[in-house]
mmCIF file as Biopython writes it, N, C-alpha, C and O atoms, coordinates in Angstrom:
data_model
#
loop_
_atom_site.group_PDB
_atom_site.id
_atom_site.type_symbol
_atom_site.label_atom_id
_atom_site.label_alt_id
_atom_site.label_comp_id
_atom_site.label_asym_id
_atom_site.label_entity_id
_atom_site.label_seq_id
_atom_site.pdbx_PDB_ins_code
_atom_site.Cartn_x
_atom_site.Cartn_y
_atom_site.Cartn_z
_atom_site.occupancy
_atom_site.B_iso_or_equiv
_atom_site.auth_seq_id
_atom_site.auth_asym_id
_atom_site.pdbx_PDB_model_num
ATOM 1   N N  . MET A ? 1  ? 0.849  -1.180 0.000  1.0 0.0 1  A 1 
ATOM 2   C CA . MET A ? 1  ? 0.000  0.000  0.000  1.0 0.0 1  A 1 
ATOM 3   C C  . MET A ? 1  ? 0.896  1.244  0.000  1.0 0.0 1  A 1 
ATOM 4   O O  . MET A ? 1  ? 1.770  1.375  0.856  1.0 0.0 1  A 1 
ATOM 5   N N  . ALA A ? 2  ? 0.693  2.114  -0.909 1.0 0.0 2  A 1 
ATOM 6   C CA . ALA A ? 2  ? 1.491  3.334  -1.023 1.0 0.0 2  A 1 
ATOM 7   C C  . ALA A ? 2  ? 0.967  4.420  -0.089 1.0 0.0 2  A 1 
ATOM 8   O O  . ALA A ? 2  ? -0.177 4.383  0.363  1.0 0.0 2  A 1 
ATOM 9   N N  . TYR A ? 3  ? 1.829  5.374  0.182  1.0 0.0 3  A 1 
ATOM 10  C CA . TYR A ? 3  ? 1.414  6.562  0.921  1.0 0.0 3  A 1 
ATOM 11  C C  . TYR A ? 3  ? 0.972  7.622  -0.077 1.0 0.0 3  A 1 
ATOM 12  O O  . TYR A ? 3  ? 1.447  7.654  -1.213 1.0 0.0 3  A 1 
ATOM 13  N N  . VAL A ? 4  ? 0.065  8.484  0.351  1.0 0.0 4  A 1 
ATOM 14  C CA . VAL A ? 4  ? -0.340 9.648  -0.435 1.0 0.0 4  A 1 
ATOM 15  C C  . VAL A ? 4  ? -0.280 10.854 0.489  1.0 0.0 4  A 1 
ATOM 16  O O  . VAL A ? 4  ? -0.438 10.724 1.703  1.0 0.0 4  A 1 
ATOM 17  N N  . ILE A ? 5  ? -0.053 12.011 -0.081 1.0 0.0 5  A 1 
ATOM 18  C CA . ILE A ? 5  ? 0.015  13.235 0.716  1.0 0.0 5  A 1 
ATOM 19  C C  . ILE A ? 5  ? -1.330 13.938 0.646  1.0 0.0 5  A 1 
ATOM 20  O O  . ILE A ? 5  ? -1.842 14.241 -0.432 1.0 0.0 5  A 1 
ATOM 21  N N  . GLN A ? 6  ? -1.883 14.187 1.816  1.0 0.0 6  A 1 
ATOM 22  C CA . GLN A ? 6  ? -3.203 14.811 1.938  1.0 0.0 6  A 1 
ATOM 23  C C  . GLN A ? 6  ? -3.111 16.324 1.730  1.0 0.0 6  A 1 
ATOM 24  O O  . GLN A ? 6  ? -2.023 16.898 1.708  1.0 0.0 6  A 1 
ATOM 25  N N  . ASP A ? 7  ? -4.274 16.954 1.578  1.0 0.0 7  A 1 
ATOM 26  C CA . ASP A ? 7  ? -4.351 18.398 1.376  1.0 0.0 7  A 1 
ATOM 27  C C  . ASP A ? 7  ? -3.834 19.212 2.564  1.0 0.0 7  A 1 
ATOM 28  O O  . ASP A ? 7  ? -3.634 20.420 2.445  1.0 0.0 7  A 1 
ATOM 29  N N  . SER A ? 8  ? -3.621 18.567 3.689  1.0 0.0 8  A 1 
ATOM 30  C CA . SER A ? 8  ? -3.111 19.276 4.865  1.0 0.0 8  A 1 
ATOM 31  C C  . SER A ? 8  ? -1.626 19.629 4.732  1.0 0.0 8  A 1 
ATOM 32  O O  . SER A ? 8  ? -1.074 20.314 5.593  1.0 0.0 8  A 1 
ATOM 33  N N  . CYS A ? 9  ? -0.981 19.166 3.665  1.0 0.0 9  A 1 
ATOM 34  C CA . CYS A ? 9  ? 0.442  19.446 3.405  1.0 0.0 9  A 1 
ATOM 35  C C  . CYS A ? 9  ? 0.689  20.955 3.400  1.0 0.0 9  A 1 
ATOM 36  O O  . CYS A ? 9  ? -0.053 21.718 2.780  1.0 0.0 9  A 1 
ATOM 37  N N  . ILE A ? 10 ? 1.752  21.372 4.106  1.0 0.0 10 A 1 
ATOM 38  C CA . ILE A ? 10 ? 2.111  22.789 4.151  1.0 0.0 10 A 1 
ATOM 39  C C  . ILE A ? 10 ? 3.345  23.087 3.285  1.0 0.0 10 A 1 
ATOM 40  O O  . ILE A ? 10 ? 3.925  24.169 3.373  1.0 0.0 10 A 1 
ATOM 41  N N  . SER A ? 11 ? 3.728  22.138 2.468  1.0 0.0 11 A 1 
ATOM 42  C CA . SER A ? 11 ? 4.861  22.274 1.530  1.0 0.0 11 A 1 
ATOM 43  C C  . SER A ? 11 ? 6.159  22.686 2.224  1.0 0.0 11 A 1 
ATOM 44  O O  . SER A ? 11 ? 6.906  23.517 1.707  1.0 0.0 11 A 1 
ATOM 45  N N  . CYS A ? 12 ? 6.422  22.108 3.383  1.0 0.0 12 A 1 
ATOM 46  C CA . CYS A ? 12 ? 7.648  22.442 4.110  1.0 0.0 12 A 1 
ATOM 47  C C  . CYS A ? 12 ? 8.867  21.727 3.535  1.0 0.0 12 A 1 
ATOM 48  O O  . CYS A ? 12 ? 9.999  22.178 3.713  1.0 0.0 12 A 1 
ATOM 49  N N  . GLY A ? 13 ? 8.632  20.604 2.839  1.0 0.0 13 A 1 
ATOM 50  C CA . GLY A ? 13 ? 9.724  19.872 2.211  1.0 0.0 13 A 1 
ATOM 51  C C  . GLY A ? 13 ? 10.444 18.892 3.108  1.0 0.0 13 A 1 
ATOM 52  O O  . GLY A ? 13 ? 11.432 18.295 2.681  1.0 0.0 13 A 1 
ATOM 53  N N  . ALA A ? 14 ? 9.993  18.702 4.326  1.0 0.0 14 A 1 
ATOM 54  C CA . ALA A ? 14 ? 10.666 17.782 5.257  1.0 0.0 14 A 1 
ATOM 55  C C  . ALA A ? 14 ? 10.655 16.348 4.754  1.0 0.0 14 A 1 
ATOM 56  O O  . ALA A ? 14 ? 11.590 15.592 5.019  1.0 0.0 14 A 1 
ATOM 57  N N  . CYS A ? 15 ? 9.620  15.966 4.039  1.0 0.0 15 A 1 
ATOM 58  C CA . CYS A ? 15 ? 9.459  14.580 3.599  1.0 0.0 15 A 1 
ATOM 59  C C  . CYS A ? 15 ? 10.380 14.194 2.440  1.0 0.0 15 A 1 
ATOM 60  O O  . CYS A ? 15 ? 10.876 13.069 2.385  1.0 0.0 15 A 1 
ATOM 61  N N  . GLU A ? 16 ? 10.604 15.108 1.535  1.0 0.0 16 A 1 
ATOM 62  C CA . GLU A ? 16 ? 11.324 14.783 0.294  1.0 0.0 16 A 1 
ATOM 63  C C  . GLU A ? 16 ? 12.695 14.147 0.520  1.0 0.0 16 A 1 
ATOM 64  O O  . GLU A ? 16 ? 12.970 13.104 -0.074 1.0 0.0 16 A 1 
ATOM 65  N N  . PRO A ? 17 ? 13.567 14.723 1.349  1.0 0.0 17 A 1 
ATOM 66  C CA . PRO A ? 17 ? 14.890 14.100 1.516  1.0 0.0 17 A 1 
ATOM 67  C C  . PRO A ? 17 ? 14.868 12.799 2.314  1.0 0.0 17 A 1 
ATOM 68  O O  . PRO A ? 17 ? 15.844 12.049 2.287  1.0 0.0 17 A 1 
ATOM 69  N N  . GLU A ? 18 ? 13.787 12.520 3.015  1.0 0.0 18 A 1 
ATOM 70  C CA . GLU A ? 18 ? 13.696 11.307 3.824  1.0 0.0 18 A 1 
ATOM 71  C C  . GLU A ? 18 ? 13.318 10.078 3.015  1.0 0.0 18 A 1 
ATOM 72  O O  . GLU A ? 18 ? 13.528 8.957  3.478  1.0 0.0 18 A 1 
ATOM 73  N N  . CYS A ? 19 ? 12.771 10.255 1.828  1.0 0.0 19 A 1 
ATOM 74  C CA . CYS A ? 19 ? 12.305 9.131  1.021  1.0 0.0 19 A 1 
ATOM 75  C C  . CYS A ? 19 ? 13.501 8.350  0.450  1.0 0.0 19 A 1 
ATOM 76  O O  . CYS A ? 19 ? 14.296 8.905  -0.309 1.0 0.0 19 A 1 
ATOM 77  N N  . PRO A ? 20 ? 13.627 7.064  0.814  1.0 0.0 20 A 1 
ATOM 78  C CA . PRO A ? 20 ? 14.780 6.284  0.342  1.0 0.0 20 A 1 
ATOM 79  C C  . PRO A ? 20 ? 14.737 5.943  -1.148 1.0 0.0 20 A 1 
ATOM 80  O O  . PRO A ? 20 ? 15.754 5.548  -1.716 1.0 0.0 20 A 1 
ATOM 81  N N  . VAL A ? 21 ? 13.575 6.091  -1.786 1.0 0.0 21 A 1 
ATOM 82  C CA . VAL A ? 21 ? 13.468 5.800  -3.217 1.0 0.0 21 A 1 
ATOM 83  C C  . VAL A ? 21 ? 13.170 7.048  -4.037 1.0 0.0 21 A 1 
ATOM 84  O O  . VAL A ? 21 ? 12.849 6.950  -5.221 1.0 0.0 21 A 1 
ATOM 85  N N  . SER A ? 22 ? 13.273 8.205  -3.426 1.0 0.0 22 A 1 
ATOM 86  C CA . SER A ? 22 ? 13.100 9.507  -4.097 1.0 0.0 22 A 1 
ATOM 87  C C  . SER A ? 22 ? 11.811 9.604  -4.908 1.0 0.0 22 A 1 
ATOM 88  O O  . SER A ? 22 ? 11.829 10.054 -6.054 1.0 0.0 22 A 1 
ATOM 89  N N  . CYS A ? 23 ? 10.702 9.186  -4.322 1.0 0.0 23 A 1 
ATOM 90  C CA . CYS A ? 23 ? 9.433  9.244  -5.056 1.0 0.0 23 A 1 
ATOM 91  C C  . CYS A ? 23 ? 8.567  10.437 -4.656 1.0 0.0 23 A 1 
ATOM 92  O O  . CYS A ? 23 ? 7.410  10.519 -5.068 1.0 0.0 23 A 1 
ATOM 93  N N  . ILE A ? 24 ? 9.106  11.361 -3.862 1.0 0.0 24 A 1 
ATOM 94  C CA . ILE A ? 24 ? 8.360  12.546 -3.442 1.0 0.0 24 A 1 
ATOM 95  C C  . ILE A ? 24 ? 8.899  13.759 -4.179 1.0 0.0 24 A 1 
ATOM 96  O O  . ILE A ? 24 ? 10.105 14.002 -4.197 1.0 0.0 24 A 1 
ATOM 97  N N  . THR A ? 25 ? 7.996  14.517 -4.786 1.0 0.0 25 A 1 
ATOM 98  C CA . THR A ? 25 ? 8.385  15.721 -5.506 1.0 0.0 25 A 1 
ATOM 99  C C  . THR A ? 25 ? 7.444  16.867 -5.143 1.0 0.0 25 A 1 
ATOM 100 O O  . THR A ? 25 ? 6.332  16.645 -4.664 1.0 0.0 25 A 1 
ATOM 101 N N  . ALA A ? 26 ? 7.900  18.078 -5.376 1.0 0.0 26 A 1 
ATOM 102 C CA . ALA A ? 26 ? 7.072  19.250 -5.125 1.0 0.0 26 A 1 
ATOM 103 C C  . ALA A ? 26 ? 6.036  19.372 -6.230 1.0 0.0 26 A 1 
ATOM 104 O O  . ALA A ? 26 ? 6.376  19.392 -7.413 1.0 0.0 26 A 1 
ATOM 105 N N  . GLY A ? 27 ? 4.782  19.454 -5.841 1.0 0.0 27 A 1 
ATOM 106 C CA . GLY A ? 27 ? 3.712  19.663 -6.804 1.0 0.0 27 A 1 
ATOM 107 C C  . GLY A ? 27 ? 3.378  21.138 -6.892 1.0 0.0 27 A 1 
ATOM 108 O O  . GLY A ? 27 ? 4.145  21.981 -6.426 1.0 0.0 27 A 1 
ATOM 109 N N  . ASP A ? 28 ? 2.246  21.454 -7.484 1.0 0.0 28 A 1 
ATOM 110 C CA . ASP A ? 28 ? 1.846  22.855 -7.622 1.0 0.0 28 A 1 
ATOM 111 C C  . ASP A ? 28 ? 1.621  23.526 -6.268 1.0 0.0 28 A 1 
ATOM 112 O O  . ASP A ? 28 ? 2.101  24.636 -6.039 1.0 0.0 28 A 1 
ATOM 113 N N  . SER A ? 29 ? 0.892  22.858 -5.371 1.0 0.0 29 A 1 
ATOM 114 C CA . SER A ? 29 ? 0.616  23.473 -4.075 1.0 0.0 29 A 1 
ATOM 115 C C  . SER A ? 29 ? 1.001  22.589 -2.897 1.0 0.0 29 A 1 
ATOM 116 O O  . SER A ? 29 ? 1.161  23.085 -1.782 1.0 0.0 29 A 1 
ATOM 117 N N  . ILE A ? 30 ? 1.153  21.279 -3.130 1.0 0.0 30 A 1 
ATOM 118 C CA . ILE A ? 30 ? 1.575  20.344 -2.092 1.0 0.0 30 A 1 
ATOM 119 C C  . ILE A ? 30 ? 2.572  19.366 -2.683 1.0 0.0 30 A 1 
ATOM 120 O O  . ILE A ? 30 ? 2.711  19.266 -3.902 1.0 0.0 30 A 1 
ATOM 121 N N  . TYR A ? 31 ? 3.265  18.645 -1.815 1.0 0.0 31 A 1 
ATOM 122 C CA . TYR A ? 31 ? 4.178  17.612 -2.302 1.0 0.0 31 A 1 
ATOM 123 C C  . TYR A ? 31 ? 3.376  16.407 -2.778 1.0 0.0 31 A 1 
ATOM 124 O O  . TYR A ? 31 ? 2.250  16.185 -2.332 1.0 0.0 31 A 1 
ATOM 125 N N  . VAL A ? 32 ? 3.963  15.631 -3.686 1.0 0.0 32 A 1 
ATOM 126 C CA . VAL A ? 32 ? 3.263  14.514 -4.315 1.0 0.0 32 A 1 
ATOM 127 C C  . VAL A ? 32 ? 4.144  13.267 -4.228 1.0 0.0 32 A 1 
ATOM 128 O O  . VAL A ? 32 ? 5.361  13.337 -4.399 1.0 0.0 32 A 1 
ATOM 129 N N  . ILE A ? 33 ? 3.510  12.129 -3.961 1.0 0.0 33 A 1 
ATOM 130 C CA . ILE A ? 33 ? 4.213  10.850 -3.920 1.0 0.0 33 A 1 
ATOM 131 C C  . ILE A ? 33 ? 3.851  10.042 -5.165 1.0 0.0 33 A 1 
ATOM 132 O O  . ILE A ? 33 ? 2.675  9.886  -5.495 1.0 0.0 33 A 1 
ATOM 133 N N  . ASP A ? 34 ? 4.863  9.536  -5.844 1.0 0.0 34 A 1 
ATOM 134 C CA . ASP A ? 34 ? 4.643  8.639  -6.980 1.0 0.0 34 A 1 
ATOM 135 C C  . ASP A ? 34 ? 4.271  7.277  -6.397 1.0 0.0 34 A 1 
ATOM 136 O O  . ASP A ? 34 ? 5.135  6.540  -5.922 1.0 0.0 34 A 1 
ATOM 137 N N  . GLU A ? 35 ? 2.999  6.957  -6.437 1.0 0.0 35 A 1 
ATOM 138 C CA . GLU A ? 35 ? 2.489  5.744  -5.804 1.0 0.0 35 A 1 
ATOM 139 C C  . GLU A ? 35 ? 3.104  4.467  -6.382 1.0 0.0 35 A 1 
ATOM 140 O O  . GLU A ? 35 ? 3.222  3.465  -5.678 1.0 0.0 35 A 1 
ATOM 141 N N  . SER A ? 36 ? 3.489  4.497  -7.635 1.0 0.0 36 A 1 
ATOM 142 C CA . SER A ? 36 ? 4.067  3.297  -8.249 1.0 0.0 36 A 1 
ATOM 143 C C  . SER A ? 36 ? 5.486  3.034  -7.757 1.0 0.0 36 A 1 
ATOM 144 O O  . SER A ? 36 ? 5.978  1.911  -7.871 1.0 0.0 36 A 1 
ATOM 145 N N  . ALA A ? 37 ? 6.142  4.043  -7.218 1.0 0.0 37 A 1 
ATOM 146 C CA . ALA A ? 37 ? 7.509  3.887  -6.718 1.0 0.0 37 A 1 
ATOM 147 C C  . ALA A ? 37 ? 7.572  3.786  -5.192 1.0 0.0 37 A 1 
ATOM 148 O O  . ALA A ? 37 ? 8.581  3.340  -4.646 1.0 0.0 37 A 1 
ATOM 149 N N  . CYS A ? 38 ? 6.525  4.188  -4.512 1.0 0.0 38 A 1 
ATOM 150 C CA . CYS A ? 38 ? 6.493  4.185  -3.042 1.0 0.0 38 A 1 
ATOM 151 C C  . CYS A ? 38 ? 6.632  2.757  -2.515 1.0 0.0 38 A 1 
ATOM 152 O O  . CYS A ? 38 ? 5.963  1.839  -2.990 1.0 0.0 38 A 1 
ATOM 153 N N  . ILE A ? 39 ? 7.521  2.582  -1.515 1.0 0.0 39 A 1 
ATOM 154 C CA . ILE A ? 39 ? 7.738  1.259  -0.935 1.0 0.0 39 A 1 
ATOM 155 C C  . ILE A ? 39 ? 7.046  1.113  0.421  1.0 0.0 39 A 1 
ATOM 156 O O  . ILE A ? 39 ? 7.294  0.139  1.132  1.0 0.0 39 A 1 
ATOM 157 N N  . ASP A ? 40 ? 6.195  2.050  0.786  1.0 0.0 40 A 1 
ATOM 158 C CA . ASP A ? 40 ? 5.387  1.966  2.005  1.0 0.0 40 A 1 
ATOM 159 C C  . ASP A ? 40 ? 6.246  1.884  3.262  1.0 0.0 40 A 1 
ATOM 160 O O  . ASP A ? 40 ? 5.924  1.131  4.181  1.0 0.0 40 A 1 
ATOM 161 N N  . CYS A ? 41 ? 7.327  2.644  3.313  1.0 0.0 41 A 1 
ATOM 162 C CA . CYS A ? 41 ? 8.222  2.582  4.473  1.0 0.0 41 A 1 
ATOM 163 C C  . CYS A ? 41 ? 7.792  3.516  5.599  1.0 0.0 41 A 1 
ATOM 164 O O  . CYS A ? 41 ? 8.118  3.272  6.760  1.0 0.0 41 A 1 
ATOM 165 N N  . GLY A ? 42 ? 7.060  4.586  5.268  1.0 0.0 42 A 1 
ATOM 166 C CA . GLY A ? 42 ? 6.587  5.520  6.281  1.0 0.0 42 A 1 
ATOM 167 C C  . GLY A ? 42 ? 7.591  6.565  6.715  1.0 0.0 42 A 1 
ATOM 168 O O  . GLY A ? 42 ? 7.324  7.326  7.645  1.0 0.0 42 A 1 
ATOM 169 N N  . ALA A ? 43 ? 8.740  6.619  6.064  1.0 0.0 43 A 1 
ATOM 170 C CA . ALA A ? 43 ? 9.753  7.608  6.440  1.0 0.0 43 A 1 
ATOM 171 C C  . ALA A ? 43 ? 9.220  9.027  6.299  1.0 0.0 43 A 1 
ATOM 172 O O  . ALA A ? 43 ? 9.531  9.888  7.123  1.0 0.0 43 A 1 
ATOM 173 N N  . CYS A ? 44 ? 8.435  9.279  5.285  1.0 0.0 44 A 1 
ATOM 174 C CA . CYS A ? 44 ? 7.867  10.607 5.068  1.0 0.0 44 A 1 
ATOM 175 C C  . CYS A ? 44 ? 6.892  10.976 6.188  1.0 0.0 44 A 1 
ATOM 176 O O  . CYS A ? 44 ? 6.886  12.109 6.670  1.0 0.0 44 A 1 
ATOM 177 N N  . ALA A ? 45 ? 6.084  10.024 6.587  1.0 0.0 45 A 1 
ATOM 178 C CA . ALA A ? 45 ? 5.092  10.266 7.638  1.0 0.0 45 A 1 
ATOM 179 C C  . ALA A ? 45 ? 5.766  10.545 8.979  1.0 0.0 45 A 1 
ATOM 180 O O  . ALA A ? 45 ? 5.249  11.318 9.786  1.0 0.0 45 A 1 
ATOM 181 N N  . ASN A ? 46 ? 6.906  9.927  9.216  1.0 0.0 46 A 1 
ATOM 182 C CA . ASN A ? 46 ? 7.605  10.098 10.487 1.0 0.0 46 A 1 
ATOM 183 C C  . ASN A ? 46 ? 8.156  11.503 10.691 1.0 0.0 46 A 1 
ATOM 184 O O  . ASN A ? 46 ? 8.344  11.926 11.832 1.0 0.0 46 A 1 
ATOM 185 N N  . VAL A ? 47 ? 8.418  12.235 9.615  1.0 0.0 47 A 1 
ATOM 186 C CA . VAL A ? 47 ? 9.009  13.573 9.749  1.0 0.0 47 A 1 
ATOM 187 C C  . VAL A ? 47 ? 8.028  14.702 9.470  1.0 0.0 47 A 1 
ATOM 188 O O  . VAL A ? 47 ? 8.359  15.865 9.700  1.0 0.0 47 A 1 
ATOM 189 N N  . CYS A ? 48 ? 6.842  14.395 8.986  1.0 0.0 48 A 1 
ATOM 190 C CA . CYS A ? 48 ? 5.886  15.436 8.617  1.0 0.0 48 A 1 
ATOM 191 C C  . CYS A ? 48 ? 5.272  16.098 9.856  1.0 0.0 48 A 1 
ATOM 192 O O  . CYS A ? 48 ? 4.725  15.409 10.717 1.0 0.0 48 A 1 
ATOM 193 N N  . PRO A ? 49 ? 5.361  17.433 9.950  1.0 0.0 49 A 1 
ATOM 194 C CA . PRO A ? 49 ? 4.814  18.115 11.120 1.0 0.0 49 A 1 
ATOM 195 C C  . PRO A ? 49 ? 3.288  18.182 11.152 1.0 0.0 49 A 1 
ATOM 196 O O  . PRO A ? 49 ? 2.707  18.490 12.193 1.0 0.0 49 A 1 
ATOM 197 N N  . VAL A ? 50 ? 2.629  17.897 10.021 1.0 0.0 50 A 1 
ATOM 198 C CA . VAL A ? 50 ? 1.156  17.971 9.992  1.0 0.0 50 A 1 
ATOM 199 C C  . VAL A ? 50 ? 0.516  16.641 9.620  1.0 0.0 50 A 1 
ATOM 200 O O  . VAL A ? 50 ? -0.678 16.598 9.322  1.0 0.0 50 A 1 
ATOM 201 N N  . ASP A ? 51 ? 1.278  15.567 9.630  1.0 0.0 51 A 1 
ATOM 202 C CA . ASP A ? 51 ? 0.767  14.222 9.329  1.0 0.0 51 A 1 
ATOM 203 C C  . ASP A ? 51 ? 0.073  14.136 7.973  1.0 0.0 51 A 1 
ATOM 204 O O  . ASP A ? 51 ? -0.942 13.454 7.835  1.0 0.0 51 A 1 
ATOM 205 N N  . ALA A ? 52 ? 0.619  14.827 6.972  1.0 0.0 52 A 1 
ATOM 206 C CA . ALA A ? 52 ? 0.005  14.818 5.639  1.0 0.0 52 A 1 
ATOM 207 C C  . ALA A ? 52 ? 0.180  13.492 4.894  1.0 0.0 52 A 1 
ATOM 208 O O  . ALA A ? 52 ? -0.765 13.065 4.229  1.0 0.0 52 A 1 
ATOM 209 N N  . PRO A ? 53 ? 1.331  12.818 4.965  1.0 0.0 53 A 1 
ATOM 210 C CA . PRO A ? 53 ? 1.444  11.521 4.286  1.0 0.0 53 A 1 
ATOM 211 C C  . PRO A ? 53 ? 0.645  10.466 5.063  1.0 0.0 53 A 1 
ATOM 212 O O  . PRO A ? 53 ? 0.837  10.281 6.265  1.0 0.0 53 A 1 
ATOM 213 N N  . GLN A ? 54 ? -0.234 9.797  4.362  1.0 0.0 54 A 1 
ATOM 214 C CA . GLN A ? 54 ? -1.077 8.769  4.972  1.0 0.0 54 A 1 
ATOM 215 C C  . GLN A ? 54 ? -1.116 7.559  4.063  1.0 0.0 54 A 1 
ATOM 216 O O  . GLN A ? 54 ? -1.027 7.701  2.843  1.0 0.0 54 A 1 
ATOM 217 N N  . PRO A ? 55 ? -1.248 6.365  4.633  1.0 0.0 55 A 1 
ATOM 218 C CA . PRO A ? 55 ? -1.406 5.175  3.784  1.0 0.0 55 A 1 
ATOM 219 C C  . PRO A ? 55 ? -2.669 5.300  2.937  1.0 0.0 55 A 1 
ATOM 220 O O  . PRO A ? 55 ? -3.704 5.774  3.407  1.0 0.0 55 A 1 
ATOM 221 N N  . LYS A ? 56 ? -2.569 4.875  1.702  1.0 0.0 56 A 1 
ATOM 222 C CA . LYS A ? 56 ? -3.719 4.983  0.804  1.0 0.0 56 A 1 
ATOM 223 C C  . LYS A ? 56 ? -4.755 3.944  1.155  1.0 0.0 56 A 1 
ATOM 224 O O  . LYS A ? 56 ? -5.801 3.872  0.512  1.0 0.0 56 A 1 
#
C-alpha cells in the first residue's frame, strides 16, 4: 500500500529528503508521492509536522 500526501500538506519539504526511493516531488501546491515507486516505508510520515502523508 502506497502513501499519499493529503491536502493538509504545508509544503515544508521535510518529507522529500527522507524518502529512500526519491518518489516525493514538489507539486503545484503540495508535495506529491509517486504511488508506483512508493515502498510503504513511512519515512515521510515520520518527519511530517502535519501528518500529511497517509497510507492509501
